[in-house]
N, C-alpha and C positions, 0 to 999 in steps of 0.2 A: 596420442591426435586424440584416441577418444575419451580420454581424461579432460582432453581442454574443451573438447566440445559439452561434452556432458555439465561441463562445470556455467562455459556460456550459456548453453538451452535452461538448465535452469535457472541461472538469476535471470535471465529478460520474461521468459516464460512465467515466473513468479512475480515480476516485476507489472509484467501486462496485467495478470489477474489482479494486482493488489491497485492498481493508478485505473484500470478501466472499470471494475467490476466493482471493488469495494468503496475506492474511491470517489469516481466519479458519479458514478450511477448508486452503490448504497448512500453515500454520507452524502453527498449533494447533487442526486436527482435530476441529473444534468440529461437525461433521458428517462424514456420509460419502453420498456421490452414485454414482450408475451409471456406467460407463466414457464413458459418448456422453455424458453428463450432463458430466464433466469435460472432456472434448473443446469440445464446444462452448461451455465458458468459459474455456478453451485461447485460441478462435476470437475469442471475444468481446472478449477482454483485448485480446488483439491490434490488434480493430481502437478498439476505445476506449483503449488506450495509444498506439499509435499510434508514431513513431519513439521511444519512450519505454519499451518493451514493454519487463518482466524476467519470466527464467524463473522462474513459481512454485515453481520448484525449489528454485532458490540462493537466490531471494528467503525463503522457508521454511526455509532452513537460519542463514541470517545472519541472520533474526528473532529463532530457535532463542539464536542467541549472543545475539544483542542480551538475552534475556529471564535466561537463565543468570548472565552477566555483568556488568549492569547499574551502569553508571558507574563500572566500572574498566578496566584497563588494556587488558583483551581483549575487553572490547565495541566492535564496529565501529563505533560510530558513535553514542560518548557524547560531550553537549557539554565535557565538562570537558578535553578533552586536545583540544582545536581552540579556536583564540582567538576562529575568527569560523566563520559559518555557512556561507559558500563552502567552508572550507577542511574544515568536515565532509560538505557535496556532493560533493568531490573525493578523503577520506578513504571513505565509504561506496561512492564509485565503482569507487575502485581493490581493493577489501575483494572487491564483488561480484562482479568481471571476476577477482582471483583463485582464490576461489570456485569460478569456471564453469569457467577456466583449468585448472582444477586444481592452480594452484600453491600453491594452501594448503589443507590438509590440515584436514579437519570428520571429530571420531569419527562411526562406523559410527550410533551413536544418537542423534546429530543429524539425521544426514540419512536415518533410518528412515520407511519408509511416505510421503514427499513425493513430490506427484505430476510424473512422468516420462513426456515426449513428445518425444524427445531431438534426431531431426531437425528437429518442429515448430520447436522451441524455436532450432536452428540458424539457419533459414530467416529467422523471424524478428525475431532479435537480429542479423542479418547487418548489415556496412556498409551492403553496396548497398541492403536496405530501408530499412535508416534510411535513409540520404539521399533514398530515392522518397518517401521519407512526408514528405521538408523541401520535397523539392519542388512536393507536395502542397500544403501548408499555403501556399507562394508562391505558388501559382496560383490558390487557391482566394480567398488576400487580394485578388490581382490580378482576379478576378471583382468583387469584393464590395466592396474597399477604397473606400471617397468620401473620407480623407485621408490624408496622408502618413502621422500620426503612428499609426496603426492600424497601418502592418506593425510597429511594437515590438512589440506582443504574438507575433509569431512565433519568436521565441527561446523564451518560456513553453511555448508548443504543444509542440517541438522536446522540449524537459526539464522535459516535465510530470508524469515520472514522481516523480522525483529534488525537484522544487517541494513535492510533498506529504509525501516522506519527511521533507525540511529542517523544513518547520511543524512537523510531530509531537516530531522526534527532536531540535529544537531550540530552538525557540520552547516545548513543550510539558516543558520542562526548566527552561528558566529562568521564566516566568509564568504564572499563571493561581492557581487553590486546590486542593486536596487534603482527599480525604472521607476517605484511610486514613493513616496511619503507617507507610509503609514502608522499607525499606533504601539507595535510591537519591531523585534529585530529581523526578521524575515529577510530573507536574502536571494539574489540568484545566485547559483553556485557556478552557473562557466554557463558561456555564451553556444557551445553547441552543445547542448545535452544530450549527447549518446547514452551515455551509461547508466542514467535513472528517466529516461524512457521519457521527458517532458516533468518528471518531479521536481526535479532539482529545480527548477523557475518559482520558488516559493513567494518572492516578494509578489511576482506578477498576480501568483495563483492568493494570494493574502487581499488583494487589493482589491480585487474582481472575484472572487469566491465562484461565482456563477459559470464561468465563462468554461464553454467545454475544451477550448485551447489555451493553452498553459503560456506559449507563446506569444511576446508582443512584438517586440524589435523584428525587421527585416530579416537580421543574421540569427534569431532566433526560432529553432524548430521544434515543434512538439511530435514526435514519431508518431503518436498514439492520434493523434485527431485524424488524420486521413482517414485513416480507419475508423472511426467513430461513425466523420462522413459518407464513406462508403455504406455500413451496415446501416446508417438510414435510408442512405438513395435506396438499398433492397431492399428495405423495409426488416432486415430484421430490429430494430429498433424506431423508434421516433423520438430524433432528440427536442428540447423541449425550446421553443422560440426565442428566449431570455438567453441561452447558453451560446449562441448565436450571433445576438446582434454585436451592433459595432457600441452600443450606447452601457 
């Protein structure tokens, strides 16, 4: 039971950090937040994502490039230019690493207003910290695993963030349904997106990238959007009016 709960907690906490902080806040600036709240979510993302922690600044730049060049050769993770999802995952990693190291240059307009906490990103993304997270996962399984095959889940913990990204960037361009006609292959993975916390409504998002609620139809539910509205209501964040407008 402990292993099952750990897998579920890691999946959803990591996914929430990526969707709420990296995607909707950093890349799209759907809302603003005070600096202390921003730093809290840097730390939250580090704890939630663990060994697959991603710099919100680099993620934001990479994702903006994806929207600008969707399904074109300049798209950093279009499935049209990778023969399988593993190659796509590797390609995305190299693009991410290139932007982070400065080897891949991005325009100032792309990197504008992205959250930046340099020393923290350097620490959280360092190799030694990733190794320590990996050792923690192994130790946790050593304490609670009751069958040998449970250890097979450890690699998924180590690359949890890239798994989430690949589910959307590969499969949500391959299978699903569309609500909007767009100039790319983005699709909505499923009508009830409980597994990807709204990120599976990829066609909706590509059609209206500035909307904080990724759901559109009455049967579509974006589980993160009510949390965003609650945080806006209590003053932890301030929603951009465009992000909640009907137009």
